[in-house]
VEXGU-66368 format. One record per atom (N, C-alpha, C): x, y, z; residue in one letter. Coordinates in pm, 1 decimal. Layout:
BEGIN
+----------+----------+----------+-------+
!       c1 !       c2 !       c3 ! tilum !
+----------+----------+----------+-------+
!        X !        Y !        Z !     A !
...
+----------+----------+----------+-------+
# end
This chain:
BEGIN
+----------+----------+----------+-------+
!       c1 !       c2 !       c3 ! tilum !
+----------+----------+----------+-------+
!     84.1 !   -117.5 !      0.0 !     M !
!      0.0 !      0.0 !      0.0 !     M !
!     88.9 !    124.2 !      0.0 !     M !
!     58.2 !    218.3 !    -87.3 !     G !
!    133.9 !    343.0 !    -93.0 !     G !
!     64.2 !    453.3 !    -15.1 !     G !
!    142.6 !    550.0 !     27.2 !     Y !
!     89.8 !    664.7 !    100.7 !     Y !
!    131.7 !    792.9 !     31.2 !     Y !
!     42.2 !    889.4 !     27.5 !     R !
!     70.9 !   1020.1 !    -31.1 !     R !
!     20.1 !   1126.3 !     65.2 !     R !
!    100.8 !   1226.9 !     92.3 !     I !
!     62.4 !   1337.2 !    179.2 !     I !
!     49.4 !   1463.5 !     94.8 !     I !
!    -55.7 !   1540.0 !    120.3 !     G !
!    -75.6 !   1665.8 !     49.5 !     G !
!   -107.3 !   1778.2 !    145.6 !     G !
!    -64.7 !   1897.4 !    107.8 !     N !
!    -93.1 !   2017.1 !    186.3 !     N !
!   -165.3 !   2118.6 !     98.5 !     N !
!   -258.5 !   2189.7 !    158.1 !     G !
!   -329.9 !   2294.0 !     85.8 !     G !
!   -341.9 !   2418.3 !    170.7 !     G !
!   -351.6 !   2531.4 !    103.5 !     Y !
!   -364.1 !   2660.4 !    170.6 !     Y !
!   -456.4 !   2747.1 !     86.8 !     Y !
!   -540.8 !   2825.3 !    154.7 !     D !
!   -621.6 !   2923.0 !     83.7 !     D !
!   -649.6 !   3040.5 !    176.0 !     D !
!   -679.5 !   3151.9 !    116.1 !     V !
!   -709.4 !   3274.9 !    188.3 !     V !
!   -816.8 !   3350.5 !    111.3 !     V !
!   -906.9 !   3413.7 !    183.4 !     H !
!  -1007.2 !   3500.2 !    121.4 !     H !
!  -1025.3 !   3624.3 !    207.3 !     H !
!  -1051.6 !   3734.8 !    139.9 !     A !
!  -1084.3 !   3859.1 !    209.7 !     A !
!  -1225.4 !   3848.3 !    267.1 !     A !
!  -1251.0 !   3928.4 !    369.6 !     I !
!  -1381.8 !   3931.6 !    435.9 !     I !
!  -1446.9 !   4067.2 !    409.1 !     I !
!  -1579.8 !   4062.2 !    381.9 !     R !
!  -1654.3 !   4185.4 !    360.6 !     R !
!  -1794.1 !   4172.4 !    418.3 !     R !
!  -1846.8 !   4281.2 !    468.4 !     E !
!  -1982.8 !   4281.6 !    522.3 !     E !
!  -2083.7 !   4252.6 !    412.6 !     E !
!  -2193.2 !   4186.5 !    453.5 !     G !
!  -2303.8 !   4160.6 !    362.7 !     G !
!  -2290.7 !   4035.4 !    278.2 !     G !
!  -2183.9 !   3959.7 !    296.7 !     L !
!  -2165.4 !   3835.0 !    222.3 !     L !
!  -2183.1 !   3717.0 !    316.5 !     L !
!  -2225.3 !   3601.5 !    264.3 !     P !
!  -2238.3 !   3482.9 !    350.5 !     P !
!  -2101.3 !   3424.9 !    383.9 !     P !
!  -2091.7 !   3364.7 !    502.6 !     M !
!  -1967.7 !   3299.9 !    545.2 !     M !
!  -1988.7 !   3148.9 !    544.4 !     M !
!  -1926.8 !   3082.5 !    447.5 !     W !
!  -1930.4 !   2936.5 !    436.7 !     W !
!  -1794.5 !   2881.3 !    476.6 !     W !
!  -1794.7 !   2786.8 !    569.0 !     L !
!  -1673.3 !   2719.2 !    611.3 !     L !
!  -1701.3 !   2570.6 !    629.3 !     L !
!  -1619.6 !   2487.3 !    567.6 !     C !
!  -1634.2 !   2341.3 !    578.0 !     C !
!  -1774.8 !   2296.8 !    539.1 !     C !
!  -1833.4 !   2367.0 !    443.5 !     G !
!  -1962.4 !   2326.0 !    389.5 !     G !
!  -2084.0 !   2370.4 !    467.2 !     G !
!  -2065.8 !   2449.1 !    572.8 !     I !
!  -2182.0 !   2497.6 !    647.3 !     I !
!  -2179.3 !   2650.1 !    654.4 !     I !
!  -2297.2 !   2707.9 !    669.8 !     K !
!  -2308.6 !   2853.5 !    680.9 !     K !
!  -2287.7 !   2892.8 !    826.8 !     K !
!  -2192.0 !   2981.6 !    847.2 !     V !
!  -2159.4 !   3031.6 !    979.5 !     V !
!  -2237.3 !   3161.8 !   1000.9 !     V !
!  -2296.0 !   3176.4 !   1116.7 !     D !
!  -2374.1 !   3295.2 !   1148.8 !     D !
!  -2281.4 !   3415.2 !   1166.4 !     D !
!  -2284.5 !   3505.4 !   1068.9 !     S !
!  -2199.3 !   3623.3 !   1071.3 !     S !
!  -2256.9 !   3726.8 !    976.0 !     S !
!  -2234.3 !   3853.2 !   1004.1 !     D !
!  -2278.2 !   3958.0 !    912.2 !     D !
!  -2172.3 !   3985.7 !    805.9 !     D !
!  -2062.8 !   3911.1 !    811.0 !     K !
!  -1954.7 !   3923.1 !    714.0 !     K !
!  -1930.7 !   3787.7 !    648.7 !     K !
!  -1877.2 !   3792.4 !    527.9 !     G !
!  -1845.7 !   3668.7 !    457.6 !     G !
!  -1726.4 !   3688.4 !    367.0 !     G !
!  -1701.0 !   3589.9 !    282.2 !     F !
!  -1579.1 !   3586.4 !    202.2 !     F !
!  -1600.8 !   3636.6 !     59.6 !     F !
!  -1508.2 !   3718.9 !     16.2 !     V !
!  -1506.3 !   3768.6 !   -120.3 !     V !
!  -1446.7 !   3658.7 !   -207.0 !     V !
!  -1523.7 !   3610.1 !   -303.7 !     A !
!  -1475.3 !   3498.5 !   -385.5 !     A !
!  -1560.7 !   3481.3 !   -509.5 !     A !
!  -1507.4 !   3409.5 !   -606.3 !     H !
!  -1582.1 !   3375.2 !   -727.5 !     H !
!  -1685.3 !   3266.6 !   -696.4 !     H !
!  -1646.4 !   3169.2 !   -614.4 !     S !
!  -1737.3 !   3061.0 !   -573.2 !     S !
!  -1807.2 !   3105.8 !   -445.0 !     S !
!  -1847.6 !   3010.7 !   -361.1 !     D !
!  -1906.6 !   3047.7 !   -231.9 !     D !
!  -1801.0 !   3092.5 !   -130.7 !     D !
!  -1673.7 !   3080.7 !   -167.8 !     G !
!  -1566.0 !   3132.1 !    -84.4 !     G !
!  -1525.9 !   3045.5 !     32.8 !     G !
!  -1563.3 !   2918.8 !     32.1 !     D !
!  -1532.3 !   2830.1 !    145.0 !     D !
!  -1382.6 !   2801.6 !    147.8 !     D !
!  -1310.2 !   2887.5 !    218.8 !     V !
!  -1164.9 !   2882.5 !    223.2 !     V !
!  -1113.0 !   2747.4 !    273.6 !     V !
!  -1184.1 !   2684.7 !    366.8 !     A !
!  -1139.6 !   2555.6 !    420.9 !     A !
!  -1152.7 !   2444.0 !    317.6 !     A !
!  -1264.8 !   2440.2 !    247.5 !     I !
!  -1280.7 !   2337.2 !    143.9 !     I !
!  -1182.8 !   2360.7 !     30.3 !     I !
!  -1155.1 !   2485.5 !     -3.2 !     H !
!  -1058.4 !   2511.8 !   -110.4 !     H !
!   -919.8 !   2461.2 !    -72.3 !     H !
!   -880.6 !   2483.4 !     52.4 !     A !
!   -751.5 !   2431.0 !     99.1 !     A !
!   -752.1 !   2278.7 !     96.6 !     A !
!   -863.6 !   2219.4 !    136.1 !     L !
!   -875.7 !   2073.3 !    135.8 !     L !
!   -867.2 !   2017.4 !     -5.8 !     L !
!   -933.5 !   2081.4 !    -99.5 !     C !
!   -924.3 !   2036.8 !   -239.4 !     C !
!   -780.4 !   2041.3 !   -288.2 !     C !
!   -709.1 !   2149.9 !   -257.4 !     D !
!   -569.2 !   2159.8 !   -298.5 !     D !
!   -483.1 !   2052.0 !   -233.2 !     D !
!   -510.6 !   2020.8 !   -107.2 !     A !
!   -434.2 !   1915.8 !    -39.9 !     A !
!   -457.7 !   1780.3 !   -105.6 !     A !
!   -582.8 !   1749.9 !   -136.2 !     L !
!   -615.0 !   1622.7 !   -202.0 !     L !
!   -552.3 !   1614.6 !   -340.6 !     L !
!   -568.0 !   1721.6 !   -418.2 !     L !
!   -510.9 !   1722.9 !   -553.2 !     L !
!   -358.9 !   1714.1 !   -548.0 !     L !
!   -298.2 !   1784.7 !   -453.5 !     G !
!   -153.1 !   1780.4 !   -440.7 !     G !
!   -102.3 !   1642.7 !   -403.2 !     G !
!   -170.9 !   1576.9 !   -310.3 !     A !
!   -128.3 !   1443.0 !   -268.4 !     A !
!   -132.0 !   1345.0 !   -384.7 !     A !
!   -228.7 !   1362.2 !   -472.8 !     A !
!   -242.2 !   1272.8 !   -588.1 !     A !
!   -165.8 !   1323.2 !   -710.5 !     A !
!    -94.1 !   1434.8 !   -695.0 !     A !
!    -18.0 !   1497.6 !   -803.8 !     A !
!   -108.0 !   1529.9 !   -922.8 !     A !
!   -224.2 !   1589.6 !   -892.5 !     L !
!   -322.5 !   1623.1 !   -995.9 !     L !
!   -338.7 !   1773.3 !  -1015.4 !     L !
!   -240.6 !   1851.1 !   -974.5 !     G !
!   -249.5 !   1995.7 !   -992.7 !     G !
!   -312.4 !   2063.2 !   -872.6 !     G !
!   -387.3 !   2169.7 !   -900.3 !     D !
!   -450.1 !   2244.9 !   -792.4 !     D !
!   -592.3 !   2284.0 !   -831.3 !     D !
!   -661.0 !   2345.3 !   -737.8 !     I !
!   -802.0 !   2379.2 !   -756.8 !     I !
!   -821.5 !   2476.5 !   -874.1 !     I !
!   -728.3 !   2570.1 !   -891.1 !     G !
!   -738.7 !   2665.9 !  -1001.0 !     G !
!   -725.2 !   2601.8 !  -1137.9 !     G !
!   -651.1 !   2493.7 !  -1146.9 !     L !
!   -636.8 !   2420.7 !  -1272.6 !     L !
!   -768.9 !   2356.4 !  -1313.4 !     L !
!   -835.6 !   2295.1 !  -1216.7 !     H !
!   -958.1 !   2220.5 !  -1246.3 !     H !
!  -1084.5 !   2305.2 !  -1243.2 !     H !
!  -1085.7 !   2411.0 !  -1161.7 !     F !
!  -1205.0 !   2494.7 !  -1143.7 !     F !
!  -1164.4 !   2642.1 !  -1147.3 !     F !
!  -1121.1 !   2692.0 !  -1263.1 !     P !
!  -1068.2 !   2829.6 !  -1269.3 !     P !
!  -1174.4 !   2934.9 !  -1237.9 !     P !
!  -1130.7 !   3038.6 !  -1165.1 !     D !
!  -1225.6 !   3144.6 !  -1131.2 !     D !
!  -1259.7 !   3232.7 !  -1250.7 !     D !
!  -1196.3 !   3207.1 !  -1363.2 !     S !
!  -1230.6 !   3277.8 !  -1487.0 !     S !
!  -1347.6 !   3211.6 !  -1559.5 !     S !
!  -1389.1 !   3093.1 !  -1513.7 !     D !
!  -1498.9 !   3019.8 !  -1576.8 !     D !
!  -1630.9 !   3055.0 !  -1509.2 !     D !
!  -1724.4 !   3114.2 !  -1584.4 !     P !
!  -1851.1 !   3156.0 !  -1524.2 !     P !
!  -1933.7 !   3041.2 !  -1465.8 !     P !
!  -1909.0 !   2917.5 !  -1506.9 !     K !
!  -1988.7 !   2806.9 !  -1452.6 !     K !
!  -1958.4 !   2780.2 !  -1305.5 !     K !
!  -1847.6 !   2835.8 !  -1255.0 !     Y !
!  -1814.3 !   2817.9 !  -1113.7 !     Y !
!  -1854.2 !   2938.5 !  -1028.5 !     Y !
!  -1916.4 !   3038.0 !  -1089.8 !     K !
!  -1959.9 !   3157.9 !  -1016.2 !     K !
!  -2062.1 !   3117.3 !   -910.1 !     K !
!  -2029.0 !   3142.7 !   -783.5 !     G !
!  -2119.6 !   3114.4 !   -672.9 !     G !
!  -2138.0 !   2967.1 !   -640.2 !     G !
!  -2058.9 !   2878.1 !   -700.6 !     I !
!  -2077.5 !   2733.3 !   -681.6 !     I !
!  -2054.9 !   2693.6 !   -535.4 !     I !
!  -2132.4 !   2598.3 !   -492.6 !     D !
!  -2117.4 !   2537.8 !   -360.0 !     D !
!  -1986.0 !   2459.0 !   -360.8 !     D !
!  -1894.8 !   2493.6 !   -272.2 !     S !
!  -1763.7 !   2427.7 !   -270.0 !     S !
!  -1771.9 !   2279.0 !   -239.8 !     S !
!  -1881.7 !   2233.3 !   -179.6 !     K !
!  -1897.4 !   2088.3 !   -158.1 !     K !
!  -1904.6 !   2015.5 !   -292.2 !     K !
!  -1958.9 !   2080.2 !   -394.4 !     V !
!  -1962.9 !   2021.2 !   -528.9 !     V !
!  -1820.1 !   2002.2 !   -579.6 !     V !
!  -1737.1 !   2102.2 !   -559.2 !     L !
!  -1596.8 !   2092.3 !   -601.5 !     L !
!  -1525.0 !   1981.6 !   -524.5 !     L !
!  -1549.5 !   1975.0 !   -394.9 !     L !
!  -1486.0 !   1871.9 !   -312.9 !     L !
!  -1526.2 !   1732.1 !   -359.3 !     L !
!  -1653.4 !   1712.4 !   -388.2 !     R !
!  -1697.1 !   1580.5 !   -438.4 !     R !
!  -1624.7 !   1544.3 !   -567.6 !     R !
!  -1608.8 !   1641.8 !   -656.8 !     K !
!  -1538.3 !   1616.3 !   -783.6 !     K !
!  -1391.6 !   1580.8 !   -759.3 !     K !
!  -1329.9 !   1649.7 !   -665.3 !     V !
!  -1189.8 !   1621.6 !   -633.3 !     V !
!  -1176.0 !   1481.9 !   -573.3 !     V !
!  -1266.4 !   1444.3 !   -485.8 !     V !
!  -1263.2 !   1309.5 !   -427.2 !     V !
!  -1280.7 !   1205.3 !   -538.3 !     V !
!  -1368.6 !   1231.5 !   -634.2 !     E !
!  -1385.5 !   1140.5 !   -747.9 !     E !
!  -1256.5 !   1129.2 !   -828.8 !     E !
!  -1187.5 !   1241.7 !   -848.7 !     M !
!  -1060.6 !   1239.3 !   -923.4 !     M !
!   -955.6 !   1155.6 !   -851.1 !     M !
!   -944.9 !   1171.9 !   -719.6 !     T !
!   -845.5 !   1093.6 !   -646.5 !     T !
!   -881.7 !    945.2 !   -649.2 !     T !
!  -1010.6 !    914.9 !   -637.5 !     A !
!  -1054.2 !    774.7 !   -643.1 !     A !
!  -1027.0 !    715.0 !   -780.6 !     A !
!  -1046.6 !    793.0 !   -885.6 !     A !
!  -1019.4 !    744.8 !  -1021.3 !     A !
!   -871.8 !    713.2 !  -1040.8 !     A !
!   -787.0 !    774.1 !   -958.4 !     N !
!   -643.7 !    746.9 !   -963.3 !     N !
!   -601.7 !    645.6 !   -857.5 !     N !
!   -701.1 !    572.1 !   -806.2 !     E !
!   -680.4 !    461.2 !   -713.2 !     E !
!   -627.2 !    503.7 !   -576.7 !     E !
!   -670.3 !    621.6 !   -531.4 !     Y !
!   -635.4 !    667.3 !   -397.5 !     Y !
!   -759.8 !    676.4 !   -311.7 !     Y !
!   -744.2 !    647.3 !   -184.0 !     A !
!   -850.8 !    662.0 !    -85.3 !     A !
!   -801.8 !    757.0 !     23.2 !     A !
!   -894.7 !    824.9 !     86.0 !     I !
!   -859.1 !    921.0 !    190.1 !     I !
!   -833.3 !    847.0 !    320.5 !     I !
!   -713.6 !    865.7 !    374.1 !     G !
!   -681.1 !    811.4 !    505.3 !     G !
!   -736.2 !    902.5 !    612.9 !     G !
!   -695.7 !   1029.3 !    609.3 !     N !
!   -750.2 !   1128.7 !    701.6 !     N !
!   -723.9 !   1268.5 !    647.7 !     N !
!   -797.5 !   1364.7 !    701.6 !     V !
!   -777.9 !   1505.2 !    667.6 !     V !
!   -769.8 !   1585.5 !    796.7 !     V !
!   -689.2 !   1690.0 !    793.8 !     D !
!   -672.3 !   1778.1 !    909.0 !     D !
!   -672.5 !   1921.0 !    857.1 !     D !
!   -765.1 !   2002.2 !    907.0 !     I !
!   -782.3 !   2140.1 !    861.7 !     I !
!   -765.2 !   2234.9 !    979.2 !     I !
!   -694.8 !   2344.7 !    955.3 !     T !
!   -684.5 !   2452.0 !   1052.6 !     T !
!   -734.8 !   2579.6 !    986.8 !     T !
!   -826.1 !   2648.2 !   1055.7 !     I !
!   -883.1 !   2772.8 !   1006.1 !     I !
!   -837.9 !   2884.7 !   1098.6 !     I !
!   -781.4 !   2992.0 !   1041.0 !     A !
!   -742.8 !   3110.4 !   1118.2 !     A !
!   -843.4 !   3221.0 !   1086.8 !     A !
!   -919.5 !   3257.8 !   1189.3 !     L !
!  -1025.1 !   3358.7 !   1174.8 !     L !
!  -1041.4 !   3428.2 !   1309.2 !     L !
!  -1038.2 !   3558.9 !   1309.4 !     Q !
!  -1047.9 !   3630.9 !   1436.3 !     Q !
!  -1187.1 !   3620.4 !   1497.1 !     Q !
!  -1289.8 !   3639.3 !   1412.4 !     E !
!  -1427.4 !   3623.5 !   1458.8 !     E !
!  -1517.6 !   3593.0 !   1341.5 !     E !
!  -1624.0 !   3524.0 !   1362.2 !     P !
!  -1677.3 !   3475.3 !   1488.8 !     P !
!  -1600.8 !   3351.8 !   1538.6 !     P !
!  -1624.9 !   3317.8 !   1663.2 !     K !
!  -1566.9 !   3196.5 !   1720.3 !     K !
!  -1630.2 !   3076.3 !   1650.5 !     K !
!  -1548.2 !   2978.4 !   1614.7 !     L !
!  -1596.1 !   2863.9 !   1537.0 !     L !
!  -1623.9 !   2739.1 !   1619.4 !     L !
!  -1584.1 !   2736.0 !   1744.7 !     R !
!  -1603.4 !   2614.8 !   1825.9 !     R !
!  -1745.7 !   2559.9 !   1818.3 !     R !
!  -1850.0 !   2643.0 !   1821.7 !     P !
!  -1985.8 !   2587.1 !   1815.2 !     P !
!  -2017.3 !   2515.6 !   1682.2 !     P !
!  -1936.6 !   2538.3 !   1579.9 !     Y !
!  -1963.1 !   2483.2 !   1447.0 !     Y !
!  -1877.4 !   2361.6 !   1412.6 !     Y !
!  -1772.7 !   2336.4 !   1488.4 !     I !
!  -1671.2 !   2236.7 !   1450.9 !     I !
!  -1730.4 !   2097.5 !   1428.8 !     I !
!  -1814.7 !   2049.9 !   1517.2 !     D !
!  -1869.9 !   1914.9 !   1501.1 !     D !
!  -1951.3 !   1902.9 !   1372.7 !     D !
!  -2032.5 !   2003.6 !   1343.4 !     K !
!  -2113.1 !   2001.8 !   1221.0 !     K !
!  -2022.9 !   2012.4 !   1097.4 !     K !
!  -1916.3 !   2088.2 !   1107.5 !     M !
!  -1819.9 !   2097.8 !    996.7 !     M !
!  -1759.2 !   1961.3 !    966.8 !     M !
!  -1715.3 !   1892.8 !   1071.8 !     R !
!  -1655.4 !   1760.3 !   1053.9 !     R !
!  -1755.3 !   1664.1 !    989.4 !     R !
!  -1877.6 !   1665.6 !   1040.0 !     E !
!  -1982.0 !   1576.7 !    985.5 !     E !
!  -2010.7 !   1608.0 !    839.2 !     E !
!  -2018.6 !   1735.2 !    806.2 !     T !
!  -2048.7 !   1775.8 !    668.8 !     T !
!  -1936.4 !   1735.7 !    574.2 !     T !
!  -1812.9 !   1760.6 !    614.0 !     L !
!  -1699.9 !   1721.3 !    529.3 !     L !
!  -1693.7 !   1570.3 !    512.0 !     L !
!  -1711.4 !   1496.1 !    620.8 !     A !
!  -1707.2 !   1349.6 !    612.8 !     A !
!  -1814.7 !   1298.3 !    517.8 !     A !
!  -1936.0 !   1348.6 !    529.5 !     A !
!  -2045.0 !   1305.3 !    441.9 !     A !
!  -2015.2 !   1341.2 !    296.7 !     A !
!  -1961.0 !   1458.9 !    273.6 !     T !
!  -1929.8 !   1502.3 !    137.3 !     T !
!  -1822.8 !   1414.1 !     74.4 !     T !
!  -1724.1 !   1372.9 !    154.5 !     M !
!  -1615.3 !   1290.1 !    101.9 !     M !
!  -1645.8 !   1141.2 !    108.5 !     M !
!  -1753.9 !   1102.6 !    177.2 !     G !
!  -1788.9 !    961.4 !    188.5 !     G !
!  -1697.0 !    883.8 !    280.7 !     G !
!  -1650.3 !    949.1 !    386.8 !     I !
!  -1562.9 !    882.5 !    483.2 !     I !
!  -1620.8 !    899.0 !    623.9 !     I !
!  -1568.3 !    821.8 !    717.7 !     D !
!  -1613.3 !    830.9 !    855.9 !     D !
!  -1563.9 !    961.6 !    919.0 !     D !
!  -1646.7 !   1019.5 !   1003.0 !     V !
!  -1613.5 !   1145.9 !   1067.6 !     V !
!  -1486.7 !   1135.8 !   1152.3 !     V !
!  -1452.2 !   1017.6 !   1197.3 !     S !
!  -1329.8 !   1000.3 !   1276.2 !     S !
!  -1203.8 !   1028.5 !   1195.1 !     S !
!  -1216.4 !   1037.1 !   1063.9 !     R !
!  -1102.1 !   1065.5 !    977.0 !     R !
!  -1087.6 !   1213.9 !    944.2 !     R !
!  -1175.5 !   1296.1 !   1003.4 !     V !
!  -1178.4 !   1439.3 !    971.8 !     V !
!  -1152.2 !   1522.1 !   1097.2 !     V !
!  -1049.9 !   1604.1 !   1091.7 !     S !
!  -1019.0 !   1696.6 !   1200.6 !     S !
!  -1033.7 !   1839.1 !   1148.9 !     S !
!  -1102.6 !   1922.6 !   1226.1 !     V !
!  -1114.1 !   2065.0 !   1196.2 !     V !
!  -1079.4 !   2140.2 !   1323.9 !     V !
!   -986.5 !   2232.7 !   1310.7 !     K !
!   -944.8 !   2314.8 !   1424.4 !     K !
!   -956.4 !   2461.2 !   1383.7 !     K !
!   -980.9 !   2546.6 !   1482.7 !     A !
!   -988.8 !   2689.9 !   1456.9 !     A !
!   -896.7 !   2763.0 !   1552.5 !     A !
!   -841.9 !   2872.5 !   1503.6 !     T !
!   -754.7 !   2955.5 !   1584.9 !     T !
!   -774.0 !   3100.9 !   1545.4 !     T !
!   -726.6 !   3190.2 !   1629.1 !     T !
!   -718.7 !   3331.4 !   1593.3 !     T !
!   -571.7 !   3362.5 !   1571.5 !     T !
!   -544.4 !   3485.1 !   1534.6 !     T !
!   -403.7 !   3527.1 !   1525.1 !     T !
!   -373.3 !   3632.4 !   1630.7 !     T !
!   -449.8 !   3627.0 !   1740.5 !     E !
!   -427.6 !   3719.0 !   1853.3 !     E !
!   -427.4 !   3864.5 !   1806.5 !     E !
!   -516.4 !   3892.9 !   1710.4 !     R !
!   -535.6 !   4026.7 !   1653.9 !     R !
!   -415.3 !   4076.7 !   1573.8 !     R !
!   -326.8 !   3985.8 !   1532.6 !     L !
!   -211.4 !   4022.8 !   1451.1 !     L !
!   -240.4 !   3999.1 !   1303.5 !     L !
!   -185.2 !   4081.5 !   1216.8 !     G !
!   -195.0 !   4064.0 !   1073.0 !     G !
!   -334.5 !   4086.5 !   1017.7 !     G !
!   -351.2 !   4054.8 !    888.4 !     F !
!   -479.6 !   4078.2 !    822.5 !     F !
!   -591.4 !   3993.9 !    881.5 !     F !
!   -559.1 !   3872.9 !    929.5 !     V !
!   -661.9 !   3790.9 !    995.3 !     V !
!   -702.7 !   3857.4 !   1126.6 !     V !
!   -607.7 !   3899.4 !   1203.7 !     G !
!   -634.6 !   3962.6 !   1332.3 !     G !
!   -712.5 !   4092.5 !   1321.1 !     G !
!   -692.4 !   4163.2 !   1210.0 !     R !
!   -767.0 !   4287.1 !   1187.2 !     R !
!   -906.3 !   4260.7 !   1130.2 !     R !
!   -939.7 !   4132.7 !   1106.1 !     G !
!  -1071.1 !   4098.8 !   1052.2 !     G !
!  -1084.8 !   4122.2 !    903.4 !     G !
!   -972.2 !   4129.6 !    833.4 !     E !
!   -973.7 !   4155.8 !    689.5 !     E !
!   -981.8 !   4028.5 !    605.9 !     E !
!   -950.1 !   3914.0 !    665.7 !     G !
!   -947.8 !   3791.6 !    588.5 !     G !
!   -943.8 !   3667.7 !    675.8 !     G !
!   -944.5 !   3554.8 !    608.0 !     C !
!   -942.6 !   3423.7 !    672.8 !     C !
!   -843.0 !   3336.7 !    597.9 !     C !
!   -769.3 !   3255.6 !    671.7 !     E !
!   -675.2 !   3160.2 !    613.2 !     E !
!   -715.5 !   3019.7 !    654.7 !     E !
!   -685.0 !   2924.4 !    567.9 !     A !
!   -706.6 !   2783.9 !    603.3 !     A !
!   -593.3 !   2699.6 !    545.7 !     A !
!   -553.0 !   2601.3 !    627.0 !     W !
!   -452.2 !   2503.7 !    585.8 !     W !
!   -514.5 !   2365.3 !    597.4 !     W !
!   -480.7 !   2278.9 !    504.0 !     A !
!   -529.2 !   2140.9 !    509.2 !     A !
!   -414.1 !   2046.2 !    479.0 !     A !
!   -413.8 !   1935.5 !    551.1 !     T !
!   -318.5 !   1827.4 !    526.5 !     T !
!   -399.4 !   1700.1 !    511.9 !     T !
!   -363.8 !   1620.2 !    411.5 !     V !
!   -435.3 !   1494.3 !    389.6 !     V !
!   -335.9 !   1380.0 !    373.5 !     V !
!   -382.3 !   1262.3 !    408.9 !     L !
!   -309.6 !   1138.9 !    382.3 !     L !
!   -395.8 !   1055.7 !    288.5 !     L !
!   -339.0 !   1020.3 !    174.9 !     L !
!   -405.7 !    929.1 !     82.2 !     L !
!   -336.1 !    794.7 !     88.4 !     L !
!   -413.5 !    690.2 !     74.5 !     T !
!   -358.8 !    555.7 !     61.5 !     T !
!   -399.3 !    504.9 !    -75.2 !     T !
!   -320.3 !    413.8 !   -128.4 !     G !
!   -358.8 !    363.1 !   -259.8 !     G !
!   -251.3 !    284.5 !   -326.8 !     G !
!   -237.4 !    312.3 !   -457.2 !     K !
!   -146.7 !    237.9 !   -542.5 !     K !
!    -12.8 !    212.7 !   -475.6 !     K !
!     38.4 !     96.1 !   -503.9 !     Q !
!    173.9 !     68.5 !   -458.5 !     Q !
!    265.8 !    166.5 !   -530.5 !     Q !
!    345.3 !    237.1 !   -456.4 !     L !
!    432.9 !    336.5 !   -515.6 !     L !
!    564.1 !    270.2 !   -556.1 !     L !
!    591.1 !    276.6 !   -682.7 !     T !
!    718.8 !    226.2 !   -733.4 !     T !
!    797.8 !    344.4 !   -781.6 !     T !
!    908.1 !    319.8 !   -839.4 !     G !
!    994.3 !    428.3 !   -888.2 !     G !
!    933.8 !    509.9 !   -998.5 !     G !
!    827.7 !    464.1 !  -1061.9 !     K !
!    771.9 !    538.0 !  -1176.4 !     K !
!    627.2 !    569.8 !  -1159.1 !     K !
+----------+----------+----------+-------+
# end
């Protein structure tokens, strides 16, 4: 059995009057993410981690923000497509670990639902999904409430890895 590790990162600006989607759920906030899609920074990082682990490029390659068909798209749709791509390349998800940096609102009340939503979207057990949230102690653009960052790490299992 082969193992592949992938890392993903994404960032979006925050603006009043937009919805805030994180890990596939709507977070109660009067501010949300500026983006071509629904702006789910955590799912975008997760997609990049999955694609990177399978050496399939990145989210912008497969779902460019210049394509009008992705305008406002639910990021769970993108995640399902990415999971299908990794499965087509004979990889299965071992586990995923996501960290979200956001000054406010506090995400602890949403974490369990985020994990459940991601697990259901990827077709894996919730025990394989970790979501953590942090602030930046009011430092930098995240601390000033100007944006949100997310990092994702994934482990894929699958094809026996040989030299080629």
